[in-house]
N, C-alpha and C positions, 0 to 999 in steps of 0.2 A: 606539739608544734606551737610555737609562740604566735600569738595574734599580731598582725601588723599594727604598730602603735599609731594612735591618733595624736596629733600635735595641735595644741591651742596656742595661737599667737595672742597674748593678752595685751591689747592696745591700751586698755584701761583709760587713764586720763593723759596718756602721752601725746594726745592730739593737741594739747595746750588750748583747748576750748575752740579750736578752729576746724570747721567741717571740711575744708579743703585738705587739711593735713590728715584728717580721719580717712577721707577717701583715698588719699595717696597711700596711707598705711594699709588699707584694705588691698589695694592693688599689689603692694609689695609683699604682703603676707601670702596672697594667692600665688604670686610669681615664685616665692620661696618654697611653696608646696604645702603650706599649712592647711589643716582640715577645718579649723574653726578660727574665727577672729572674734575676740571678746572685748567688750567695753565695760563700763561701770555706771550704775544708776543710783543716785542718792537724792533724797529730799532733805536738804541740810537743816532746815528748820525743825523737822521731825527727828532727825538723827542726833543733832547736837543740842546740848543744854545751852541756855542763854549765855552762860559764862564761856563755854567752849566756842560758841559762835562769835562772840565779841572779843575774844582773846587774840593776840597776834599769832601768826604762824610760828611754830617752834624753831623753824629755820627760815628767817626772813628772806634769805637769798632765793629760796624756792617758791616764795609766795606770789600769787597773782592777785592779791587784794590786801587792803589795810588790816583786815582781821582774818582769822581762819575761816569763818563762815563766808566772807566775801571771796576768799580764795577758792573755796569749794564751789560756790555759785558760779564763778567765772569758768570753771572747768566742766560744768554740768551741761549735758545735752538734754533737752526736753523730749517728751514722748514723740512728738512729730518728727524731730530730728532722728530719733532712734528708728522710727518707721522708715525713714529715707535710707538710713544705714542698712537696715535689714533688707530693703528692696534692692539696694546695690549689691549686697552680698549674694542675693538670689541671682542677680544678673551675671555676676562673674563666677558663680558656682563655688562659693566658699560659705560655710555655715556661719550664721550670725548667732552671737550670744552676748549676754551681759551678766555681770554680778549685780545683785540687788542688796541694798544695805538697810532697808526699812520696809514697813508694811505698805506704805503708799507706792514706793518704787516697785515692790513685788507685784502689787495689783496692776500697776500700769503695764509692766512687761508681760505679765500673764495675759493681759488683754490682747496682745499682738501675737501670742502663742508661738514663740520660737521653739525649736526642737529641744533646747537645753537652756537651763538657767543655773548660774553659779551662786553659791553661798560662800562669801569670803570667811576666812578664819575669824575675823573680828565679830562676825554676826551669827556664828553657828549655834549660839545659845539664845538667839532672839526667837523664842518659840511662837510668838504671835505671827512673825513673818514666816517662819517655817510652816505654820499651820496653813497659811495662804497657799504656799507651794505644794503642800501635801493634799489639800482638799479642793483647791480651785484650779488646779493645773494638772495636765496629763503627761507632760514631757519629762525628760530626764532632769533630776536635781543633782548637781555636782557640788560636793561639800568639802572645803578645805579644813584640815584639822590642826593647823598651826596654833600654838599657845592654848592647847586644849588637853585636859587631863584624861587619863583612861576612864575615870568615872563619868566625866562629861561626855566622852565619846559614846559610852554605853547608853547614856541618856538620849543622845541624838539618834542612835540606831534604834532604840526601843520606840522613840516617838514616831518613826516612820514604819515600824513593824506592824502594818495593818494591810489587809487585802493584797498581799504579795507585792506591795509597793517597793520594798527593799530590793527584791530580785529583779524587778522589771524596770526600776527607774532611778535607783540611787547609786551614784559613783562617789567614793570617798578618796581623798587625796592626802598622802603623807606630805607634811610641809613644816618647815621652820620659818617663823615669821621674823624676818630681818631684811635690811636693804642696804648693801648686799649681805649675804650670809657667808661667813668663813667656811671653808670646806670641812674643817673638823667639827662643825656644828650642823652639817646637813643631815646627819643621822639616817643614812639611807636604809639601814636595816629595819627601820620602822615600817618600811614597805612590807617586808616579810611578816612582821608582827600583825599588820592589818590583814594581810592575805590569810594568815593562819587562823586568825580569830573571826574574821568577817567575810572572807573570800567566798564562802559557800552561801552567804546570806544576801550580799549586795550584788548589783549587776557587774561592777568592776572596781578596780583600785587604780589610782593614778598617783602622779607625783607633780607637785607644784613647786618649782624652784625659783629662788631669788638670789642665785649665786653668779659667779663669773665663769665664762667659758661654757663648754658643752660636754666635757668628759663625764661629769656626774650624771647627766641625763641618760647617757648610754648605759651606765651602771644601773640606774634606776629601772630602765627597761628590762635589762637582763635579770633583775631581781623580781620582775613580775608586774611592774607598773604598765598598764595598757594605755594610759593617757599621760602625756607629757605637756605641761603648761609652762610657758616662759613669757615674761614681759617682753614687749616688742616696741622698738622705737626707730626713728630715722637717724637719730644722732644722740649718742650716749652723753654728750656734753651739754645737752639742752637743760634749761632750768626746770626743775621738778624733782620730786622725791624718788620716782621709780626709774628714771632714765639710767642711772648708774648700774642698776641691777638688771638691765634689759639687754636683749640681743638686737643688734642692727641687722639689716637685711642679709648681709653676707654671712653673719653668724647663724641666723635662723636657717638659711639655705644649707649651710654645712651641717647643722644639727640634723635636719631632715634627711640629708644625704647619708649621714653616718648611721642614723636610725634604720634607714632602709637597708643599708649594707649589713648591719647587725641582724636585722630581721631575716635576711636571706641566709646568713651564716649560722643561725641557731637551729640546727637540724642534726639528726642522726644520719649516719651513712645508710644509703638505701641498699647497699650490698657490702659484703665483707671486703671485697676489692672493688673500688670504684673504677668506672670506665677510664677516667683520666689517669688512674694508677697502672692500668694494665701494661702499656708500653714501658713505663718506668720499672715495673716489676720484672718484665722480661729482660730488660737491659741491665738492671742494677742489682736485683735481688741475689744474695749469695746462695749458691746451690752447692751442695756437697758432691 
């Protein structure tokens, strides 16, 4: 029997640095039926080199500052703002989470103790940060594996392979890192590979998608991904890197509807002839 899938609406930085938009997105994610709403937390001075911080955004149209560092600072919510977002999530009954990108951000989010914290593909080899999540936090650690080699994945798994942490707390995600990702590069069968190699060791396996539409997410679920994560926005035409690869509220609602239908459909017959078939069998079945 397939487990009912969990859906993460990744708001990320699609709030454009505006708390009122962030609250609106939380309401919309809840209305769509998402289980989790997720943000991002960075300390840009720690995460970026001086050169990266002071360089222009690679796509000036999407920039909210004169430099990439200023762009990142504009979109960043501080800890107090994240506490308000978490409190609002509790109020409307949707789970709060955030991705953390550096040690300082990890320690800050650990201090408010959400049920889950996400490690983005970009930072899954940041072992100083992973150590904070392993040793100073008791909740679930969700780890995306985009742009990560099999040797690197094994290193990550082994890093968490202490005191039953893997089985109790670690969820790993198949992912291709691109915005958006063409369908022929989604590589959904990587989900099966992760389940075959690590399914008995980790708590669960998920799929983090940056593609268009919702068909691939249904396939990911049928392949065994118990968590489905999609970027979420109010308007895909807004300025910003992630909006084009995001779902709007109607798209997220349809995804959750179709996942629910798929979950109900993935079952064996409870009897050789189902009750619904009996009158049809009596009326239509050929008899010699």
